C-alpha positions in Angstrom: 0.0 0.0 0.0 1.4 3.4 -1.0 0.5 5.7 1.8 3.0 8.4 0.7 3.8 8.9 -2.9 5.9 11.4 -4.9 4.6 11.9 -8.4 5.0 14.8 -10.8 7.1 16.7 -8.3 4.3 16.6 -5.8 3.8 14.7 -2.5 0.5 12.7 -2.3 -0.8 11.3 1.0 -3.3 8.5 0.4 -6.6 8.4 2.3 -5.4 5.1 3.9 -2.6 7.0 5.6 -5.1 8.9 7.8 -6.5 5.6 9.1 -3.1 4.8 10.7 -3.3 6.3 14.1 0.1 7.9 14.4 -0.2 9.5 10.9 -3.7 10.8 11.7 -2.6 12.2 15.1 0.5 13.9 13.5 -1.8 15.4 10.8 -4.4 16.5 13.4 -1.8 18.2 15.6 -0.3 20.3 12.8 -1.2 19.6 9.1 1.5 21.7 7.6 4.3 20.2 9.7 2.8 16.8 9.1 3.1 17.2 5.3 6.8 18.1 5.8 7.4 15.1 8.0 5.6 12.8 5.5 7.9 14.1 2.8 10.9 13.4 5.0 9.6 9.9 5.7 9.1 9.2 2.0 12.6 10.4 1.0 14.3 8.6 3.9 12.6 5.2 3.8 10.8 4.6 0.5 12.6 2.3 -1.9 11.7 4.6 -4.7 13.4 7.6 -3.1 16.0 9.5 -5.1 18.2 9.7 -1.9 18.8 6.0 -1.6 22.2 6.3 -3.2 23.4 7.7 0.2 24.3 4.8 2.4 25.2 6.6 5.6 22.0 7.3 7.6 23.3 10.5 9.2 24.4 11.9 5.9 21.2 10.9 4.2 19.2 12.6 7.0 21.2 15.8 6.7 20.9 15.9 2.9 17.1 15.4 3.0 16.6 17.9 5.7 18.6 20.5 3.8 16.8 19.7 0.5 13.4 20.0 2.2 14.4 23.1 4.1 13.6 21.5 7.5 15.3 21.7 10.8 15.9 18.5 12.8 13.6 19.5 15.7 11.0 16.9 14.9 13.4 13.9 14.7 13.1 13.2 18.5 9.3 13.7 18.6 7.6 10.5 19.9 4.8 10.7 17.3 7.3 11.1 14.5 9.2 8.1 15.8 6.0 6.0 15.8 5.3 7.1 12.2 8.9 6.1 11.3 8.4 2.6 12.7 5.1 2.1 11.0 6.1 3.5 7.6 9.4 1.7 7.5 7.6 -1.6 8.0 5.1 -0.7 5.3 7.6 0.1 2.5 10.7 -2.0 3.3 10.7 -5.4 1.5 13.2 -8.2 1.3 14.3 -7.0 -2.1 14.7 -3.4 -1.0 16.8 -4.6 2.1 19.0 -6.6 -0.3 19.5 -3.6 -2.5 20.3 -1.4 0.4 22.9 -4.0 1.7 24.4 -4.2 -1.8 24.7 -0.4 -1.9 26.6 -0.5 1.4 28.8 -3.2 0.0 29.5 -1.1 -3.1 30.4 1.8 -0.8 32.8 -0.4 1.0 34.3 -1.5 -2.3 34.6 2.1 -3.3 36.4 3.0 0.0 38.7 0.0 -0.5 39.7 1.2 -3.9 40.3 4.8 -2.7 42.5 3.5 0.1 44.4 0.9 -2.0 47.8 2.1 -3.2 48.2 1.0 -6.7 51.5 -1.0 -7.1 52.8 -3.4 -9.7 51.9 -6.3 -7.3 48.2 -5.4 -6.8 47.1 -4.2 -10.2 45.1 -7.4 -10.7 43.4 -7.0 -7.3 42.6 -3.3 -8.3 41.2 -4.1 -11.7 39.1 -7.0 -10.3 37.6 -4.8 -7.6 36.7 -2.2 -10.3 35.1 -4.9 -12.4 33.2 -6.4 -9.5 32.1 -2.9 -8.5 30.8 -2.1 -12.0 28.9 -5.4 -12.1 27.3 -4.8 -8.7 26.3 -1.2 -9.7 24.6 -2.6 -12.8 22.8 -5.3 -10.8 21.7 -2.7 -8.2 20.3 -0.4 -11.0 18.4 -3.3 -12.6 17.0 -4.4 -9.3 15.9 -0.8 -8.5 14.0 -0.7 -11.8 12.3 -4.0 -11.0 11.3 -2.9 -7.5 9.9 0.4 -8.9 7.9 -1.6 -11.5 6.6 -4.0 -8.8 5.6 -1.1 -6.5 3.7 0.5 -9.3 2.0 -2.7 -10.3 1.1 -3.4 -6.6 -0.4 0.1 -6.3 -2.5 -0.4 -9.5 -3.8 -3.7 -8.2 -4.5 -2.5 -4.7 -6.3 0.7 -5.8 -8.0 -0.6 -8.9 -6.4 2.0 -11.1 -6.4 0.1 -14.4 -6.7 1.7 -17.8 -9.0 0.2 -20.3 -8.0 -0.3 -23.9 -10.4 0.3 -26.8 -10.9 -3.5 -27.1 -11.8 -3.8 -23.4 -14.8 -1.5 -23.9 -16.0 -3.2 -27.0 -16.1 -2.2 -30.6 -19.6 -0.7 -30.4 -18.2 2.2 -28.4 -16.2 3.5 -31.3 
């Protein structure tokens, strides 16, 4: 279920989100602040977020806060923390966890290459690490595309948003 979506440069909060107690309470307390927090939740936890390339949680948090123009005062709010717990469970899948772990592995490989002093003896190790890193990056990219496609298909099935073709309506409607 997509309770928070980002489409066409706009944040959408589904009606279902307001049936989740902590989301509803957050919205009822301050609707404008809640919208900012929902945006932060989306960009921080959602597998479709454009910020998932950042593997360090603190750095990711800082970048998203800056991009949204928010201060970090809400991050210790109990209601926000409840929303985090609920939303993370709703959007994180086995596949997205695997991709996230692979991103972290790719970051470690990148750090390894940065720290490795290139010598005559370790050229093979260096080039193998580059090759493995490239393969992993391609696999991550392909997996991200598949997850995005699966998320969209799931949303269509769950919400009944199917588009009919001309043939579905019958030829007499032409």
